[in-house]
C-alpha positions as CSV (number, residue, x, y, z in Angstrom):
1,Q,-11.6,-27.7,-9.2
2,V,-14.5,-25.3,-9.4
3,P,-17.8,-26.4,-11.0
4,F,-17.7,-24.4,-14.3
5,K,-15.8,-24.6,-17.6
6,D,-13.6,-22.4,-19.7
7,M,-15.8,-20.8,-22.4
8,D,-13.2,-21.3,-25.1
9,T,-12.1,-24.9,-24.5
10,N,-15.2,-26.2,-22.8
11,S,-13.0,-27.9,-20.3
12,N,-12.5,-27.4,-16.6
13,V,-9.2,-25.5,-16.3
14,Y,-10.0,-23.6,-13.0
15,P,-8.5,-22.7,-10.7
16,I,-5.7,-21.3,-12.8
17,V,-2.4,-21.9,-11.0
18,G,-0.1,-19.0,-11.2
19,Q,3.7,-19.2,-11.6
20,P,5.6,-19.2,-8.3
21,L,6.2,-15.7,-7.1
22,P,9.8,-14.4,-7.1
23,L,11.4,-12.9,-4.0
24,D,12.0,-9.1,-4.1
25,W,15.7,-9.4,-5.2
26,Q,14.8,-11.8,-8.1
27,I,13.6,-9.1,-10.4
28,S,13.2,-9.3,-14.1
29,D,11.9,-7.1,-17.0
30,P,12.5,-3.8,-15.1
31,V,10.6,-0.7,-16.0
32,T,12.7,1.9,-17.8
33,E,12.2,5.6,-18.6
34,K,11.0,4.5,-22.1
35,T,8.4,2.0,-20.7
36,D,7.3,4.1,-17.7
37,Q,4.1,5.3,-19.2
38,E,3.2,1.8,-20.6
39,H,3.7,-0.2,-17.4
40,V,3.2,2.2,-14.5
41,Q,1.4,5.1,-16.1
42,G,4.1,7.7,-15.1
43,R,4.6,6.4,-11.5
44,R,8.2,5.3,-12.0
45,K,9.7,8.3,-10.1
46,W,7.7,7.3,-6.9
47,Y,10.1,4.4,-6.5
48,G,13.3,6.4,-6.7
49,D,16.3,4.4,-8.1
50,T,14.9,1.1,-6.8
51,P,14.5,-1.6,-9.6
52,L,10.8,-2.0,-10.5
53,S,8.8,-4.4,-12.6
54,T,5.2,-5.1,-13.4
55,A,5.9,-8.5,-14.9
56,N,4.9,-10.0,-11.6
57,G,4.4,-9.3,-7.9
58,H,6.9,-10.4,-5.3
59,F,6.9,-12.5,-2.2
60,V,8.3,-11.3,1.1
61,M,9.5,-13.4,4.0
62,Q,11.9,-12.6,6.7
63,G,15.6,-12.9,5.8
64,A,15.2,-13.2,2.1
65,C,18.4,-11.9,0.4
66,D,20.8,-12.3,-2.5
67,P,23.4,-14.8,-1.4
68,S,25.8,-13.7,-4.1
69,E,25.8,-10.1,-3.0
70,T,28.9,-9.0,-1.0
71,N,28.5,-5.2,-1.2
72,V,27.2,-4.1,2.1
73,S,25.6,-1.0,0.5
74,S,23.5,-3.1,-1.9
75,L,19.7,-3.1,-1.5
76,T,19.7,-6.9,-1.5
77,Y,22.6,-7.6,0.9
78,L,22.1,-9.3,4.3
79,P,25.0,-10.5,6.5
80,G,25.3,-14.3,6.5
81,C,22.9,-14.8,3.6
82,T,22.9,-18.2,2.0
83,D,20.6,-20.2,-0.3
84,A,18.9,-21.5,2.7
85,S,17.8,-18.0,3.6
86,N,15.6,-18.1,0.5
87,D,14.2,-21.6,0.9
88,I,10.4,-21.2,0.6
89,S,9.8,-24.8,1.7
90,T,11.1,-24.0,5.2
91,G,10.3,-20.3,5.4
92,G,14.0,-19.4,5.3
93,T,16.4,-19.4,8.2
94,M,15.5,-16.2,10.1
95,R,11.9,-17.2,11.1
96,P,11.2,-20.7,9.7
97,S,7.5,-21.6,9.3
98,N,5.8,-24.6,7.7
99,L,3.0,-22.3,6.5
100,T,5.2,-20.1,4.4
101,E,5.3,-22.5,1.4
102,I,1.5,-22.8,1.4
103,I,1.1,-19.0,1.5
104,H,3.6,-18.6,-1.3
105,R,1.8,-21.1,-3.5
106,K,-1.6,-19.5,-3.0
107,A,-0.4,-15.9,-3.2
108,S,0.6,-16.3,-6.8
109,D,-3.1,-16.6,-7.7
110,L,-3.8,-13.1,-6.3
111,V,-1.3,-11.3,-8.6
112,P,-3.6,-11.0,-11.7
113,T,-6.3,-9.2,-9.6
114,M,-3.7,-7.0,-7.9
115,K,-2.1,-6.0,-11.3
116,A,-5.5,-5.1,-12.7
117,L,-6.3,-2.9,-9.6
118,Y,-2.9,-1.2,-9.8
119,E,-3.3,-0.4,-13.4
120,Y,-6.8,1.0,-13.0
121,N,-6.1,3.1,-9.9
122,Q,-3.3,5.3,-11.0
123,D,-2.9,7.0,-7.6
124,V,-1.8,3.7,-6.0
125,R,1.8,3.1,-5.2
126,D,1.5,-0.5,-4.3
127,I,-1.0,-3.2,-3.2
128,G,-0.1,-5.8,-0.6
129,I,-1.6,-8.6,1.3
130,Y,0.2,-9.2,4.5
131,F,-0.2,-12.6,6.2
132,A,-0.1,-13.3,9.9
133,N,1.6,-16.7,9.3
134,K,1.5,-17.7,12.9
135,G,3.3,-14.6,14.1
136,V,6.1,-14.9,11.5
137,G,4.5,-12.8,8.8
138,A,4.8,-13.0,5.0
139,A,3.5,-10.9,2.2
140,V,2.7,-10.6,-1.5
141,N,3.1,-7.2,-3.1
142,F,2.4,-5.6,-6.5
143,P,4.3,-4.2,-8.3
144,H,7.6,-6.0,-7.9
145,Y,10.5,-3.9,-6.5
146,E,13.6,-4.5,-4.5
147,L,13.4,-3.8,-0.8
148,V,15.9,-1.2,0.5
149,G,17.6,-3.5,2.9
150,Q,19.3,-0.6,4.8
151,N,15.9,0.9,5.7
152,N,14.7,0.6,9.3
153,Y,11.4,0.4,11.0
154,S,10.3,0.2,14.7
155,S,8.3,-2.7,16.1
156,V,5.1,-2.2,18.2
157,G,5.3,-5.8,19.4
158,C,2.5,-8.3,19.3
159,E,1.0,-7.9,22.8
160,W,-2.1,-6.7,20.9
161,M,-2.7,-10.4,20.0
162,K,-3.8,-11.0,23.6
163,E,-7.0,-9.0,22.9
164,P,-10.2,-11.0,22.4
165,N,-10.7,-12.3,18.9
166,P,-13.4,-10.0,17.4
167,Y,-15.3,-13.0,16.0
168,N,-14.8,-15.3,19.0
169,T,-14.3,-13.3,22.2
170,S,-13.7,-16.5,24.2
171,R,-10.1,-16.7,22.9
172,P,-7.4,-14.2,22.0
173,I,-6.5,-13.1,18.5
174,G,-3.1,-15.0,18.7
175,S,-1.5,-17.6,20.9
176,Q,1.5,-17.0,23.1
177,Q,3.6,-19.0,20.7
178,E,2.6,-16.6,17.9
179,I,3.4,-13.6,20.1
180,D,6.8,-15.0,20.9
181,Q,7.6,-15.1,17.2
182,C,7.3,-11.3,17.0
183,Y,10.0,-8.7,17.8
184,P,9.5,-6.8,21.1
185,E,8.1,-3.3,21.1
186,G,10.6,-0.6,20.4
187,Q,13.1,-2.9,18.6
188,V,14.5,-1.3,15.4
189,L,14.7,-3.7,12.5
190,S,15.9,-3.7,8.9
191,A,13.6,-4.1,5.9
192,R,14.9,-7.6,5.5
193,E,13.6,-8.5,8.9
194,Y,10.1,-7.4,8.0
195,N,7.3,-8.8,10.0
196,P,3.9,-7.1,9.3
197,N,2.5,-8.3,12.6
198,V,4.6,-5.7,14.5
199,R,3.5,-2.7,12.4
200,A,1.1,-0.2,13.9
201,W,-1.2,-0.1,10.8
202,Y,-1.5,-3.9,10.9
203,R,-2.3,-4.0,14.6
204,D,-5.0,-1.3,14.1
205,Q,-6.6,-3.2,11.2
206,A,-6.6,-6.5,13.1
207,L,-8.3,-5.0,16.1
208,Q,-11.0,-3.3,14.0
209,P,-11.8,-5.8,11.2
210,E,-15.2,-4.3,10.4
211,K,-13.6,-1.0,9.4
212,I,-11.6,0.2,6.4
213,L,-8.8,2.2,8.1
214,T,-6.7,5.0,6.7
215,E,-3.3,5.3,8.3
216,G,-0.4,7.8,7.9
217,P,1.5,9.6,6.8
218,F,4.3,7.2,7.8
219,L,7.7,6.3,6.3
220,A,7.6,3.2,4.1
221,A,9.7,0.4,5.5
222,W,10.7,-0.9,2.0
223,L,11.6,2.2,0.1
224,D,14.1,5.0,1.0
225,N,12.7,8.2,2.5
226,T,9.2,7.6,1.1
227,W,6.1,9.0,3.0
228,I,2.9,7.2,2.3
229,M,-0.8,7.1,3.3
230,S,-2.4,3.7,3.4
231,S,-5.9,2.2,3.4
232,G,-7.0,-1.3,4.2
233,R,-8.7,-3.8,6.4
234,A,-8.1,-7.1,8.2
235,V,-9.2,-10.5,6.9
236,Y,-10.4,-13.2,9.3
237,D,-11.1,-16.8,8.2
238,R,-14.9,-17.2,8.0
239,L,-14.8,-20.8,9.4
240,T,-12.1,-20.8,12.0
241,N,-12.2,-17.0,12.9
242,E,-8.4,-16.9,12.8
243,L,-6.6,-13.8,11.6
244,V,-5.4,-14.5,8.1
245,G,-3.8,-11.1,7.4
246,C,-4.3,-7.6,6.4
247,I,-4.7,-5.8,3.1
248,L,-2.9,-2.5,2.5
249,V,-3.1,-0.1,-0.4
250,G,-0.3,2.4,-0.3
251,V,-0.5,5.9,-1.8
252,S,2.6,8.0,-2.2
253,I,2.1,11.6,-1.1
254,D,5.3,13.3,-2.4
255,F,3.5,14.5,-5.5
256,L,1.1,16.5,-3.4
257,D,3.8,19.1,-2.6
258,E,3.6,20.5,-6.1
259,I,-0.2,20.5,-6.0
260,M,-0.2,22.4,-2.7
261,Q,2.1,25.1,-4.2
262,D,0.0,25.5,-7.3
263,S,-3.2,25.7,-5.2
264,R,-2.2,28.8,-3.3
265,I,-4.3,31.9,-3.9
266,T,-1.4,34.3,-3.5
267,E,2.3,34.1,-2.8
268,N,1.7,34.9,0.8
269,S,-1.0,32.3,1.3
270,G,-0.8,28.6,2.2
271,V,-2.7,25.4,1.5
272,S,-2.5,22.2,3.6
273,I,-4.2,18.8,3.7
274,V,-4.7,17.7,7.3
275,R,-5.5,14.3,8.6
276,W,-8.7,14.4,10.6
277,D,-7.2,13.5,14.0
278,L,-6.8,15.2,17.4
279,A,-3.3,16.2,16.6
280,G,-4.0,17.8,13.2
281,S,-1.4,15.7,11.5
282,V,-0.2,17.3,8.2
283,V,-0.4,15.1,5.1
284,A,0.9,17.8,2.7
285,S,1.4,21.5,2.8
286,S,2.8,24.4,0.8
287,A,4.7,25.4,3.9
288,R,6.9,22.2,4.0
289,S,8.6,19.7,1.8
290,T,7.4,16.1,2.2
291,A,10.7,14.7,0.8
292,E,12.8,16.5,3.4
293,A,10.6,15.7,6.4
294,N,11.8,13.5,9.2
295,R,8.5,13.5,11.1
296,V,4.8,14.4,10.7
297,P,4.2,17.9,12.0
298,K,1.0,19.3,13.5
299,I,-0.9,22.0,11.5
300,T,-0.4,24.3,14.5
301,E,3.3,24.1,14.1
302,L,3.5,25.5,10.6
303,G,2.6,29.1,11.4
304,L,-0.3,29.2,9.0
305,G,-2.9,30.7,11.2
306,F,-3.9,27.7,13.5
307,T,-3.6,27.7,17.2
308,N,-4.3,24.7,19.4
309,E,-7.6,26.3,20.4
310,S,-8.7,27.2,16.9
311,Y,-7.8,23.7,15.5
312,S,-9.7,22.1,18.4
313,S,-12.7,24.2,17.5
314,L,-12.5,23.1,13.9
315,F,-12.0,19.4,14.8
316,N,-15.1,19.4,17.1
317,L,-17.3,21.4,14.6
318,V,-19.1,18.2,13.6
319,D,-19.8,15.1,15.6
320,Y,-19.2,12.3,13.1
321,E,-20.1,9.6,15.6
322,S,-23.7,10.8,15.4
323,K,-26.0,11.1,12.5
324,W,-25.0,14.1,10.3
325,I,-26.4,15.7,7.2
326,P,-23.9,16.5,4.4
327,V,-25.5,19.9,3.4
328,E,-25.4,21.1,7.0
329,V,-21.8,19.9,7.5
330,Q,-20.7,21.7,4.3
331,K,-22.4,24.9,5.5
332,A,-20.7,24.6,8.9
333,Y,-17.3,24.4,7.4
334,G,-18.1,27.1,4.9
335,N,-18.9,29.5,7.8
336,Y,-15.7,28.6,9.7
337,I,-13.1,31.4,10.0
338,S,-10.0,31.6,12.2
339,R,-7.3,34.2,12.5
340,A,-3.7,34.0,13.9
341,D,-0.1,34.6,12.8
342,G,-1.3,37.2,10.2
343,F,-3.4,34.6,8.4
344,V,-7.1,34.1,7.9
345,V,-8.0,30.4,7.9
346,A,-10.9,28.9,5.9
347,A,-11.8,25.2,5.9
348,Y,-13.4,22.9,3.3
């Protein structure tokens, strides 16, 4: 117990123990068209036809599935699923772990804070905390929605765990035993085999824990044909220096298509949002449909007035690794002009 009392009862009721988190397929009180605005502030369409609820968050562990489901097209179906697949006390049957039950218990206490952040920040699609769990992985996510079990994602492996621990360089981030729990690089997996340790965004956060990293656009592993941007950072234990997990805030970008179209100066002009990287990765553009995309294009591929040379010139216009003055940077971009493909390009 913590050393302070509840102001109403004058008794020590803390910490408040939350109700056990359901698994993704154990959904209740789903959001409907009528309750969309009340519960998700108009965000219901971001989740497609997937059942969604804000009554609670949900817990994710590898192999969780509905044992009563026999329809192979169902979101919750997994071949060979049994009650043992969902046994929190063992960590299930796909990747058992004696830590899963402890994580599940403590994760429920995080949901009230996650719910408040979700309701306040109405651009957020979901908030998740993804645990290392000794290489096995586990997660708590808000809001609660069913994973699209037929979705696939590719593993980047866990060889990155051999890198020196950022807070204790005398040892690696993870042990060989933890690395062996991960799927090898290049293996294609279903959403119900989800292990955050083998995701590129998770690796990048774990290797740079002092930074808040923005990743994407990339296809969400849990929802069908959904492109997102994410922001987050890694969490290391202050006492043991072990990697606890990573925080990820996901933002859907499909809605940006309409904004890009409405922002055009004329019918023959174009507007794009570009990720600030060497490739010039396009986040959204009036020249393409995000919903129909199967990859992230470069701005030089859209025929909107950028060549490789002109984008490189723009990218190197300011050295952000050195000290920079906002007014001077704004002026530099304001003076930037490029011409190609019948377009005149301005930057902001």
